[in-house]
N, C-alpha and C positions, 0 to 999 in steps of 0.2 A: 618481573614486570611490577611496576610500581602501582599500588592501589591508592585511590583517594580516601581520605578519612571519611568516616560515616556521616559526620555533620555536613561536609561539603556535598557528598552524594545525595543527602536528603534535600538540601537547598537546590541542587541542580534538578533533581526529580520534580520538586515542587514548581520550579520555574518552567520546566517543560510542560507539565500538566496545565499550568496557568496559560501558557502560550497556546496550547492546543485548544483549551476551553474558550479562549478569547476569539478564536476563529469560528466557533460554533454559535456565537451569540446572535449574529445578524441573520443568518440563514443562507439563502441561495446566492451562489456566485454567478450562476447562469440561469436565466429565466427561460423555461421551456415553453412559455406562452406564445412565442412566435414574434414578439416585438423586436424590431431591428435585426432580424435574422438569427436570433438566439435559439429559436426552435431547432434549426439545423445544427447549430453548435452543440446543443444539448444532446442531440442524437449521436453526433460524432464522438463526443466525450464518453457517452454511455457505451458505444461500440468499442472504443479504445480501452475502457476499464474492463469490459468483458474479455477482450483479447488478452490483456495482461493477466486476468484471473485464470483463464484457460491455459495460457502459457505457463503460469506458475504451477498449476496442477500437473501438467506434463513434466515439468522440470522436477518437481518433488517426487513424482513416480519414478522418473529416471534415476534419481539419486537413491531412492529406496531399492531399486533393482540392482544397482551397482554395489551397494553395501551388503545386500543379501546374496550376491553371487549369481543372480539370475540374468546376467547380461547375455541376451540372445543375439546381438549384432556381431559378436566376435566369432571369427571362423573356427 
């Protein structure tokens, strides 16, 4: 596997951090105040992110069980 030189990795990391930080400067993408129906959208997005978080927890627990040999679903 070919690895990038350290200088390129440093510049790529800096560019990614800058891109992520640029998205945080303005603030809210969805206003939960209820104007133009965005209160409902904010609730749906919150529920969606909680669903992803809970699914990730179950997935990580399942991976941990498989690696440790605690698989209880097998006959």
